[in-house]
N, C-alpha and C positions, 0 to 999 in steps of 0.2 A: 364526363360525364364528364351545361350545363350544366338543359339544360336545359352538365350542363349542359346536353345531345342547350324545342323552342317554345316562349311565353306569349299569349294572345291578350291584348288589351281592348276593351270595348267601352265606349262612353257616348253620351248623348249631350249635345250642346243646346243652347237656347235658354230662354227664360219662360217661366210659367206666367199665367194670367194673374192680374191683380184681383183684389177682393171684389166679389159681386154681391149685390144686394137686391132683394125682391121687394117691390113696392106695388100695392094693389092699384089697378088702373082699369076700371070698367069691368068688362066681362072676362078679361084675361090679365095675367100678370106680366109686367114688362121689367126688363133688366136695366138698371141704371148704375153708372159709375159714381163713386164718391169723389168729389172734387174739393180742393182747398182753394178758397177765394179770399181776397182781401176785403174786409168789411168792418165797419165800425158800428153796425147795428147792434143795439143792446139785446135784441131778442133773437140773435142768430143762434141756430142750433149747431150741434156737432161738438159738444163738450168733450174735453180730453184731447183735442187736436193740438199738435205743437204750435199751430198758428196762434193760439190763444196767448202764448207767451209774448207775442209781439202786438197784442191788442186786437187781433183779428179772430174771427170765428169761422165756423164751417157751416155751409148751408146745402140743402138738397136742391138741386136744379133739375128740372125735367127737360129732356131733349124734345125739340119739336120734330115732328115727322117731316121727312124730306125725301124726295125720290132719289133712288140710287143713281150714281153717275158712273162713268167709265174710269174714274180715278180711284182705282182699287189698291194701288201700291202703297199709298199713304193713308189708307182708311183703316181704322182700328175700332172694332165693335160699333160700327155704324156712325162714326163721326170723323170729320176731317182732322188731320194733324199734319204739322210741318215736319221737316226732317229732324229737328232737334227734339229732345225729350224734356228740355227745360227752357221755358220762356220767361225772361226776367225783365221787369221794368226798372230795376235798380240802376241799370246802365243808361236808361233813358231811351232805349230802343226795343222794338219787338219785331221779329221777322215778319209775322203776319201783318202787323200794323204798318210796317214800312212799305209793304206792297199795297196798302189800302184795303186789305181784306182782313177784317176782324174775325176772330174765331166765334163759334156759336156761343161760348161762355161769355165773351165780351159783349156780344149783341144782346144776350139775355140780361146782362147785368150792367148795361150802359149807365144807368142812373145810380149805381152803387158807388158811394165815395170811396176813394182809395186813400188809405192813411199814409202819410209821409213816412218814408223810411222802411215801409214793408214791401214785400215783393209777392208777386203772383206766381204760384207754381201750378202748372197745368199737368194733370196726370195723363201720361201717354205710355201705354205698354210698349215695350221693345218688340220689334218684329222677330219672330222665330227664324233663326238662320238655319239653313240646311248645312249643318256642320258634319262633315264625315271625316273621322279620324283615319289617317293613312295606316294601312296594315303594317305592323312591324315585321319586316321580312327577316331580320337577323337579330336574335337576342345577344347582347354583348355582355351578359353577366360573367361569362368565363374570361372574356378578353380583358375586361376592365378590373377583374378581381386580382388581387395580389396572390402570387404563388407562395404559399406558406410552408411548403414541405421541404424546401432546400435547407439543410442544416449548415449553419455557418459557425457555430460555437461548440466547443467540447463540453460535455456535461461534467459537473463537478465530481461526481462519484464514479467516473470511468476507471480510475486507478485507486487502489486502496492499500498499496504497499505489500501485496501478496505475490505468490508465485505466478499468478495469472496476469499480471500487469503487462508483460511483453506481448502475450497473445491478444489480450484485450485491445491494446494500442494498435496492433497490426490489423485487427478486425475493423476497428473504427476508421483507420486511415483508408482501408480498402473501400469501406462504405462511402466515405466522403468523396473519394475520387470517382466512384461509379454511380452515385445517385443522380436522379434526373435534375437538371439545372433549370433555373427560371427561363433561360434563353431557349432551351429545347422545348419547354412547355409552351412558350409563346409561338414557336414555330409550328407546333402541333395545332394550337388554337387557330392560327392563321390558315392552315390547310383545312381544318374543319369548317371555318367560316367560308372559305372558297367553295368547298363542296356543298355546304348548306345552302348558300345563296343560289348557286347554279341549279341544284336539284329542286329547290322549292320554286324556282321560276318556271320550271317545266312541269313539276309534279307538286302542286300546292298542298296536297293532302298528306304528303310524306313528312315524317319526323325523323330527325337525325340526332342521336344522342352520343356523347362521349362517355364511354364506360371503361372498365378495366383498371389497370394499374396507373394509368395516366391521371385518373381522378381519385384513386383510393390512397395514394401516397406511397405505394410499394414499387413504383417504376424505377428502372435503371435508365441511365442516359441513353442507352442503346435499345431500350424496349420499344416494341411496336405500339401504335395507337389503335385501340379497339373502338369501333363505331357500331351503333345499333340503328338500323333503318326500321322505323315502325310504319307498318301499313295495316289498315283495318282488316282483320282476318275475315275470310269468307267461309261460311259453313259447308258449302258444297265442294270446297277445294281442300285437298290434303295439305297440311302446313308446309311440308318440304317442297311440293310442287308449287305452292303459292310463293314461297321464298325464291325458288329458282326463277319463276316468272318475273318478279320485280327486280331481282339482281341482274338478270339479263337486260332489262330495260336500262338500269343504271350503267351496265357495262357498255352498251351501245352508245349511251349518251356521253359517257366519259371519253370514249374514243373520238368523239367529235369535238372535244375541247381544243382550244388553240394551244399548240405545244409551247408557244412563247410565254404562256402564263405559268403553269407548273410543270408541264411535260409529263403528266402522269402515265405510268405503265400499269395496266390492269390485267388480271387473270382470274377466272372464275373456277374455284375448286368445288366440284360437285360431290362433296362428301355427304355423310349422313346429316350433318348440319352444314349446309352450303355456306361458303365463305368467298367473298370477293376481295382478292388481295390487290392492293394498290401500292405503288412505289413512286416516291418523289425523289428522283435522283439528284435534283438540285440541292435539296436540304438533307438528303440521306434519311428520309422517313419512310417507314413501312406502316401500312394501314390494313387492318382486318375488318371488313365490313360484313356483318351478319344481318339477317332480316327477321324481325319479330322475336328475337331472343330476349324477352323482357326480364328473364331471371338475371341477366347480366346487370341490369339497372339496380335491382335489389341488392345483389351481393356486392356491388361497388360501394353502396352506402354502408353495408355491414362491415366490409374490410376497412373503410375509412374510419369507422368508429374504433375498430381494433388497433389501428395504427396510432391512435392518440391515447391509448390506455397507459403505455409505458414507453419511455424513450428507447428501450432495448429491443422493441419489437421490430422496428424498421431495419436496423443494422443486421439482425439475425435473418430476416427474410431476404434481404439483399445478398448476404453472404451465402445463404442456401442456394439461391439462383446461380450465383457465380461459381460456386463449388460444383453444382450439378452440370452446368455447361462445360466446365473444364473436364468432367468425366463423361461427357456425351450421354447423359441420361435426362436431358431437359428438352425433349422434342416429342410431342404426342404423335407426330406423323411417322416417327421411327419406333413406335410402340414403347415409348418411355414416358416419363412424367411431364405434364404440362406445368407452366409456371403457376397457374391457379391452384393446381393440386399441391405443389410444393409450398405455396403460401398457406393453404389450409393445414398442411402437416406441421409447419412451424407453429402456427397458432394453437393447434391441438396439443403439441408438446408443452407449450407455455401454460396450457390449462391443466394438463394431467401429468406431465413428466417432471415437474418441479414441486418441491415442498418447502414452503407454501407456494401456491401457484402464482406465476407472474400476472397472468390474465385470469381473473376469477370466472368460474363457470356461471352459467345463467342462474343456477339455483342459489348462488352465494349471496349473502347480504352485502350491505354497504361497507360495514366494518370488516377488515381482513388484515392479517399480518403481512408486512411488507417483505418481499423476497429481495435479498441483497446480493444475490449471486452476480458475478461479473460476466461480461460478454464472453470471455474465453471459457469460463466454466460452463456457461449455458450451451455454447456451441459443441463442446466435447460431450456433454451429457445428451444433447439431441442426437448426435451420431450414434451413441450407445443405445438410446431409446429405440431407434428404428432399426438398429442392427439386431435387437432382441425382440422386436414386436411380434405378437402371435397373429400373423397375417391370415392364417387358414381359418381362424374362428372369430376374429374381431375386426371391426371396421373403425376407421378414424372419423369421429363426428365432432365438428365444432358446434353444431346446433345443441347437442346434449352436453357438451363439455366433458365427455367421457368416452370410453370405449363402448361400442355398441355391437352386439352379436351379429354376425353376417346373416344368419337365418332371419333375424328380425328385420334386417334391411330388405331382404327378398320379399317379405310379407307386407312391407309398408306400402308398396305400390304394386299390387299383383298384376295390373294391366300393363306394366312395363316389362321389358325383356328381363326375365330372371337370370339369364345367363351372363349378364354384365357383371355380376358379383362373383368374380372368380378368384383372382390371385391377389391383387392389391386393391383394397376398397377404401375410398375416400368419399364420404357422403357430402353431397351438395346440400347446403342448409335449407334451401327453399323448395326445390322440386324433388328432393330425396333421391336423386340419381347418383351414379358412381362417376365422379369426375376423373377417376383413374382407370376407366374402362379401356383406355387405349393400351394398357399393360395386360394384354391377354396372351402373350407369348411366354411360355415358361422360361425360355432362354433369356429374354429381356428382363423378366422378373428376377431371375437369379442374379443377373448382372447388377441390378439396382441394389438388391440386398447385400451382395458381396462388396459393393462400393461403400456402403455405410459401414460394414464390418471392418474392411481394410483401412479406411480413413480413420476410424476411431482407434484402431490398434496403433497406427503410426503416429497419430497426433498425441496419444497418451504417452508414448515413449519419449517424446520431446515436444514441449509446448511451444512450437513455432508453426505459424500458419502454413508455410510451404509444405509441411509434412502431410497435411490433409489434401494437398493437390496431387495430381498424378506425378509419379517419378519422372524426372527429366530423362529424355532419350539419350543413350550413350553416344 
């Protein structure tokens, strides 16, 4: 996430007609153009013309009827005109006069004296050109934009001389080394550009959006890139079947790519939400492509706003992902937590688990007390918060900025599967589903909770980051 997944521009070229005037003429009215002519006549009409500044006036001249000819390219409103829009006698020459062909205005006003130093300007409308703007195939707003998420400076209040300084410094160093770099971001954008241009050439109605942590600011340097393929939905076709149909189109098309370009490897995962997994072995990039999951575009924008609230948000989210991966509880396919669920859990803790909150809840006003807890203190308190969380009765809600009863979540969308709200409940802010519904196995759920509990106990005993990681094998 454009984008910054594409922008369409429309424009019309050409010029409009000049001013038209209606002059009575017999039984019907005829249209005449206003012309500026050089004249010294005292009774010339057309006051207010700029020509009066040079001693000349404006006069109304009526065109003589003449038969139409085949010369239509240079004909404007029924009179002949040459290729130029300005004929000047100041230089001593006139294109029409040089050819021995005076214009109708010159023939009509042959006896009108021309004042020395003035010039004759003949009104000629410009021809309307058939200008067609080329369709912009690839929006470059993401490619040309600077990547502002890579942190290169240490914040001033990282250390405060307390017992948390060592742990806070270790957390910050781990975040700086693992964050997504600008070089990785550019590689992802180049791959997105390659896919976008090729897909749009064959399927011009498709849209391809960059979503997820790549654009929200919570990506690690080894994180996948999430893409959303948008296709206009069909009423008579079930959404999952519709997604599988178009993802199979993309799969067949990608397999026809030239291996010398990117050499993409593709595999279609036919889960409840179908995913087309792509791999770029040359650059070491993984891509998850979904179809019509428009909620991903909305929550990417939401998470991006959360990442900018406080400088401690991004390091805590990055550390939570690294910690969960080290304990093998960060894989939805293995019935554990997804990275998106972990991100929502960290934001919820910063809303409800600290006093005062680091991230204000939606109901809070603009003025709020500032939380001065260090990174080490916040990470330890987050482990304790989820080690003691009442999972059986409460759900984690970033939307409400508070704990929400599970029974209320089940009633919020009665048409959805009510059985998804079982063991660990993390509410999706927009469609109100459970992002942690992959944790449906009691054994996996117990392993997640015990990991929070054991890591908190060991880290509290000695404030060093390696204590929160799994013990080294003997």
